[in-house]
N, C-alpha and C positions, 0 to 999 in steps of 0.2 A: 502527394501525401508526405513528402520529405520535409515540408515546411511545418508540419504538425509537431508540437512539443509533445513527443510521444511518451515521455516518462511520467506523465501525470494523468489525471482523470480525463482531461480534455482530449488527450491523445487517443484513449480508448473510445470515447464518444465519437470523435472525428473518424476513426477507423470504421465504426459501425455505420455511420452516416454514408461514408464512401462505399461500403459494401452494399448498403440498401440502394444507393444510386445505381450501382452496377447491375443490381437485380431488377431495376426499373421501378422500385418502390419510392413513394414520396418520403422525404426525410422525416416527416411527422407521423409516419405510420406507426401504429402501436408496437409492431414487432421490433422496430429499431430500438426503442427505449427498453423493451423487454430483454433484448439481447445484451444491451449495455448493462442493465441491472443484474442479469445472471452472471456476467463476467466480473462485476465489481463486488457482489454481495460478500463473498468469502474474504476478500481483502479488507473491505469496510468493517466487517465484524471482527476480524483479527485486530485491526487498528483500534477500534473502540474498546475491545477487551484489554489491550495493552495499555491504553490511556487510563482506563479505570484502575487497572492494576498498579500503575505508577502513582496515581493519585492516592490510592490506599496505602501503598508502600511508603511514600514520602509524607503521608499524614500521620504516621506513627510517632508517638512521643516516648514510648518505652525505650530506655537506654539500651537494653540488649537488642531490641529490634532495630534500633538506629545503628548499632555496631554491626549487626548482621547485614543490614542494607549496605552500609559503607564498604564492608568486606566483599560482599557480592559484586557491587559496582566496580570495585578495584580489580577484582579477578576478571570480570568481563572486559574492562579497559585494557588489561594486560594480555588478553587472549586475542591475538590478531584475527584468526578466521571467524570466531564468534562475533567479535566486534564488527568486522567487515560485513557479515551477513545482516546484522541488526541495522547498521547504518544504511546499507543498500536498500533494505526493505523500507526503512523510514523515509528514504529519499524517493521511493517509488521506482527503483531500478531493479526490482525483482518481482516475481509473481506473474500474473497474467498481463503481459505487456503487449502493446500494439506491435505489429510487424516492424515498423520503422525503428522502434527502440532496440530491436534485436540485431540490427545491422551494425 
């Protein structure tokens, strides 16, 4: 499993397939996909909400809202820990990761 690109969706799916194989299940068994879906649903919903939020935020044309957006983005950019958390999550390096990604 160390060859698995574990920081992305494929890593989680590969881990579930390997677990199923160890349990003697066929890799196409319904429970394999169900476990994968349960592990990813929260992360997927969070990312979809964030993308929708950014689309709405950057679609604003009101001058005050544009200023507020720019100020907020500047503050996040200057805040090391907050920025690092956002970047790590966007890169798939946080949240429910496969075991190989935690090593």
